[in-house]
C-alpha positions in Angstrom: -2.6 -14.5 14.2 -4.1 -10.9 14.5 -8.0 -10.6 14.4 -9.6 -7.1 14.1 -13.2 -6.7 13.9 -14.1 -2.8 14.9 -17.3 -0.8 14.1 -17.5 2.7 14.8 -19.5 5.9 13.4 -18.5 9.3 13.4 -21.6 11.9 13.0 -21.2 14.7 10.6 -20.0 18.2 12.0 -20.2 21.7 10.7 -16.7 20.9 9.2 -16.6 17.2 8.6 -18.4 14.4 6.8 -20.0 11.6 8.4 -17.3 8.6 8.4 -17.8 4.8 9.9 -15.0 2.3 10.6 -16.3 -1.3 9.7 -13.6 -3.8 9.8 -13.3 -7.2 9.9 -9.9 -9.0 8.7 -7.1 -11.7 10.1 -3.7 -11.6 9.0 -1.0 -13.7 10.1 3.1 -13.3 10.8 5.0 -11.3 8.5 4.3 -7.6 7.1 0.7 -6.6 6.1 0.4 -3.6 4.4 -2.4 -1.4 5.1 -3.0 0.9 1.7 -5.4 3.7 0.6 -6.1 7.1 0.2 -6.0 9.6 3.2 -9.0 9.4 5.3 -9.6 5.6 4.7 -9.3 4.8 8.3 -5.5 3.1 8.1 -4.4 5.0 11.1 -7.2 4.9 12.9 -7.3 1.3 12.7 -3.5 1.3 14.2 -4.7 3.4 17.1 -7.7 1.0 17.7 -5.2 -1.8 17.8 -2.5 -0.3 20.4 -5.3 1.3 22.7 -5.4 4.7 21.9 -8.9 5.1 20.6 -11.9 2.6 21.8 -14.3 2.1 19.2 -18.1 1.4 20.3 -17.9 -2.5 18.8 -15.5 -4.9 18.3 -12.8 -7.4 18.9 -8.9 -7.1 18.5 -6.8 -10.5 19.3 -3.2 -10.6 19.0 -1.5 -14.2 19.0 -4.5 -15.6 21.0 -4.5 -12.6 23.4 -7.7 -10.4 23.6 -6.5 -7.0 23.8 -10.2 -5.3 23.2 -13.6 -7.0 23.2 -16.7 -4.5 23.4 -19.4 -7.4 24.0 -17.3 -8.8 27.3 -16.0 -5.6 28.5 -12.3 -6.0 27.9 -10.6 -2.9 26.8 -6.5 -3.3 28.0 -4.8 0.2 28.3 -2.1 0.6 25.7 0.5 -0.2 28.4 -0.6 -3.8 28.6 -1.3 -4.3 25.0 2.3 -4.6 24.4 2.2 -3.0 20.8 5.4 -1.5 19.3 4.3 1.7 18.0 6.7 3.7 15.5 4.7 7.4 14.9 5.4 9.2 11.6 7.5 11.7 13.5 9.3 8.9 15.2 8.2 10.3 18.9 11.9 10.3 20.5 12.5 11.9 23.8 14.3 15.1 22.5 16.5 16.0 25.7 17.7 12.3 25.8 20.5 10.3 23.8 19.9 7.8 21.7 20.9 5.1 24.1 18.9 6.6 26.8 16.1 6.4 24.4 16.1 2.7 24.1 17.2 2.0 27.9 13.7 3.6 28.7 12.0 1.1 26.5 13.9 -1.8 28.0 13.5 -0.3 32.0 12.0 -3.0 33.1 14.6 -5.5 32.6 17.4 -6.3 35.2 20.4 -3.8 34.6 22.9 -6.2 33.0 20.1 -7.8 30.5 19.0 -4.4 29.4 22.7 -3.0 28.9 23.2 -6.2 27.0 20.0 -5.9 25.0 20.1 -2.3 24.1 23.9 -3.0 22.9 22.7 -5.6 20.8 19.9 -3.4 19.2 22.7 -0.8 18.7 24.7 -3.2 16.8 21.9 -4.7 15.0 20.6 -1.2 13.6 24.2 0.4 12.9 23.4 2.9 15.8 26.6 1.9 18.1 28.7 5.2 16.9 25.9 7.9 17.5 24.3 6.4 20.8 25.4 9.3 22.4 23.7 12.0 20.4 20.4 13.5 20.9 17.3 13.0 18.5 18.4 16.6 16.6 21.7 15.6 15.9 20.7 12.5 14.1 19.7 11.9 10.4 16.1 11.1 9.5 17.3 7.2 8.8 18.9 7.1 12.1 15.8 8.4 14.2 13.8 6.2 12.1 16.1 3.1 13.2 16.2 4.3 16.6 12.7 4.1 16.9 11.9 0.8 15.4 14.7 -0.5 17.6 12.9 1.1 20.9 9.9 -0.5 19.9 11.6 -3.8 19.4 13.3 -3.7 22.6 9.7 -4.1 24.6 9.1 -7.3 22.8 6.0 -6.4 21.6 3.1 -8.8 20.5 2.7 -6.7 17.2 4.9 -3.8 15.5 2.7 -1.0 14.1 4.4 1.2 11.6 2.5 4.7 10.5 4.0 5.8 7.0 7.6 5.1 8.6 9.3 6.2 5.3 7.2 9.4 4.7 9.5 12.1 4.0 12.7 10.4 3.1 14.8 10.6 0.3 15.5 7.7 -1.9 18.9 6.6 0.0 17.1 6.9 3.2 14.0 5.2 2.0 16.1 2.4 0.6 17.9 2.0 4.0 14.6 1.9 5.6 13.4 -1.0 3.5 16.6 -2.8 4.0 15.8 -2.2 8.3 12.6 -3.7 8.0 13.5 -6.8 5.7 16.0 -7.6 8.9 13.2 -7.0 11.0 11.1 -9.4 9.1 13.9 -12.3 9.1 15.4 -12.0 12.7 12.4 -11.0 14.6 9.1 -13.5 15.0 7.1 -9.9 15.7 4.2 -9.4 13.0 4.2 -5.9 11.5 1.3 -3.9 10.4 2.4 -1.1 7.9 0.4 1.8 6.9 1.8 3.3 3.5 0.1 5.2 0.4 3.0 4.1 -1.8 2.4 0.9 -4.0 6.0 0.4 -4.4 6.4 0.0 -0.8 3.9 -2.8 -0.9 5.3 -4.8 -3.2 9.0 -3.9 -1.5 7.8 -5.1 2.0 4.4 -6.5 2.1 3.4 -10.3 2.4 -0.1 -9.4 2.4 -2.1 -6.1 1.5 -4.9 -4.6 2.9 -6.8 -2.1 0.2 -8.7 0.5 2.5 -11.6 2.9 1.2 -14.0 4.8 3.1 -13.4 2.8 6.6 -13.6 -0.7 5.0 -11.2 -3.5 3.4 -12.4 -3.6 0.2 -9.4 -6.3 -0.9 -7.1 -8.3 1.0 -4.4 -10.4 -0.3 -0.6 -10.8 -1.8 0.5 -7.5 -3.4 0.9 -9.2 -6.6 -2.7 -10.7 -6.6 -4.4 -7.5 -5.6 -2.7 -5.5 -8.4 -3.2 -8.0 -11.2 -6.8 -9.0 -10.2 -8.2 -6.0 -8.6 -11.8 -6.7 -7.0 -13.6 -4.0 -8.4 -13.5 -0.7 -10.4 -13.1 1.2 -6.7 -10.0 -0.9 -6.3 -8.6 -0.6 -9.8 -9.0 3.1 -9.2 -7.3 3.4 -5.9 -4.4 1.5 -7.1 -3.8 4.2 -10.0 -2.2 2.2 -12.4 -4.9 1.0 -15.0 -6.4 2.6 -17.9 -10.1 2.6 -17.0 -12.6 2.7 -20.1 -16.2 2.1 -20.7 -16.8 -0.5 -23.3 -19.6 -2.8 -24.1 -19.6 -6.0 -25.1 -20.5 -7.0 -28.9 -19.7 -10.5 -29.3 -18.9 -13.5 -27.2 -17.3 -16.8 -28.6 -16.6 -19.5 -25.7 -15.8 -22.1 -28.6 -12.8 -19.8 -29.5 -12.2 -18.2 -26.1 -12.6 -14.8 -27.6 -15.0 -11.8 -27.1 -15.3 -8.2 -28.9 -15.7 -5.2 -26.8 -16.7 -1.6 -28.7 -14.8 1.1 -27.2 -16.1 4.3 -29.0 -16.2 3.4 -32.5 -13.5 0.8 -32.4 -13.7 -2.9 -31.9 -10.9 -4.8 -29.8 -10.6 -8.7 -29.5 -10.7 -9.9 -26.0 -10.4 -13.1 -24.1 -13.8 -14.5 -23.3 -15.4 -13.4 -20.3 -17.8 -16.3 -18.6 -20.9 -14.9 -17.2 -21.2 -11.9 -19.2 -23.8 -11.1 -22.2 -23.7 -9.4 -25.3 -24.7 -5.9 -24.9 -23.5 -5.7 -21.3 -22.1 -2.6 -20.9 -18.6 -2.8 -18.7 -15.2 -1.1 -17.8 -12.4 -2.4 -19.4 -8.9 -2.2 -17.2 -5.3 -2.4 -18.8 -2.2 -1.3 -17.3 -0.5 1.4 -19.4 2.9 -0.9 -19.4 0.8 -3.2 -21.3 -0.2 -1.1 -24.2 1.9 -0.5 -27.2 1.8 3.1 -28.6 3.4 3.8 -32.5 3.4 6.8 -34.6 0.2 6.8 -36.9 0.9 5.8 -40.4 -2.6 5.1 -42.4 -5.2 3.5 -41.1 -5.4 1.7 -37.6 -5.2 -2.2 -37.9 -6.9 -4.8 -35.4 -6.9 -4.1 -32.1 -5.7 -0.6 -32.7 -7.2 2.9 -31.8 -6.2 6.2 -33.1 -5.2 9.0 -30.6 -3.8 12.4 -30.3 -0.8 12.8 -27.9 -2.0 15.1 -25.3 0.9 15.1 -22.4 4.2 13.4 -22.3 5.7 13.1 -18.7 9.5 11.9 -19.0 10.9 9.3 -16.5 14.6 8.1 -16.3 14.0 5.2 -18.4 10.4 5.5 -19.5 7.8 8.0 -20.7 4.3 8.3 -19.5 1.9 9.3 -22.6 -1.4 10.7 -21.9 -3.8 10.5 -24.9 -7.3 11.7 -26.0 -10.0 9.3 -25.0 -8.4 8.9 -21.7 -5.8 6.4 -22.5 -2.3 6.4 -20.9 0.7 4.2 -22.2 4.3 3.8 -20.8 6.8 3.4 -23.4 10.5 2.9 -23.1 12.6 6.3 -23.0 14.5 5.9 -26.0 11.3 4.6 -28.0 10.1 8.0 -27.1 13.0 10.0 -28.0 12.3 8.9 -31.5 9.0 9.8 -32.0 8.5 12.4 -29.3 7.6 15.1 -32.4 4.4 13.0 -33.5 1.1 14.2 -32.4 -0.9 11.7 -33.9 -0.4 7.9 -32.8 -2.3 4.6 -32.6 -2.4 2.4 -29.6 -2.4 -1.7 -29.8 -4.0 -3.2 -27.1 -3.4 -6.9 -26.4 -5.8 -9.1 -26.5 -4.5 -11.3 -23.4 -3.8 -8.5 -21.2 -8.0 -7.0 -21.4 -9.8 -7.6 -18.1 -13.3 -6.2 -17.4 -15.0 -5.1 -14.3 
């Protein structure tokens, strides 16, 4: 179990706005992903856990061992915290070979044991054939694997990864995902991983912490966070929802339905307990849950007429941006058939409509 309770205020300066880190979370074994925009406090959180920064108030404990407790005056040095930290630039010693980098991490072990453990890591992370090379002679993926292997050689209490896949091309990124899944299955070491990439959260995360302005605004399994954002801020941070202002026009608990007024159009949705007619709320719905069709006559039930403003093509789909802030993702083949149309209707499926 990792327990983090921290508070640190940074006053405004001529070139920076004020910022307050205010955290209170617990997470267990597996991979916990710290997700959020730049400047939200994710890397600062890792630095506080590792001992590179000491906040004014708080507590950090890992597996029952207290690393930092401001109230009791406990503040272990980074060396005594036994946290494995993989930095964005990997921080390998440039004048040492890959093997020597690993030897350094295991230097406290007896010589024979050190040799055995280093060879084991070289084999596990498929680095034996490049063990004699220096960092500048390695690929990005090899440097990354070396950095993770070096961190694990010291038998850390927790492994901290700061955007480890940043700058990697797709094959290297997939290779990294494979390596981290291997770490998760073969080592009992809990992992905290910083990322801006939502796909990475799903690939790797058992738990997900959503950061905003120095706070964790939602905590849970990635699927639950994405399907049930806690509030409008989280929905916007995820960047995968249509966010539309609506008014509740009707509520029928007997039929388990509602009517939402969007601009001049009525949309039937599910019943929303605790809401009242006339409430102004925000409708959220994923672009892939909507259906877009070329306009042919009047709009039908739960349809909104729109004008295509921009289309972004992807290998298997197309992202269509319409008037009134509506975005829809449709199959590429479907878009190819209708891409010359400017006037469309968007179908809103009742079962996928949520409000915040």
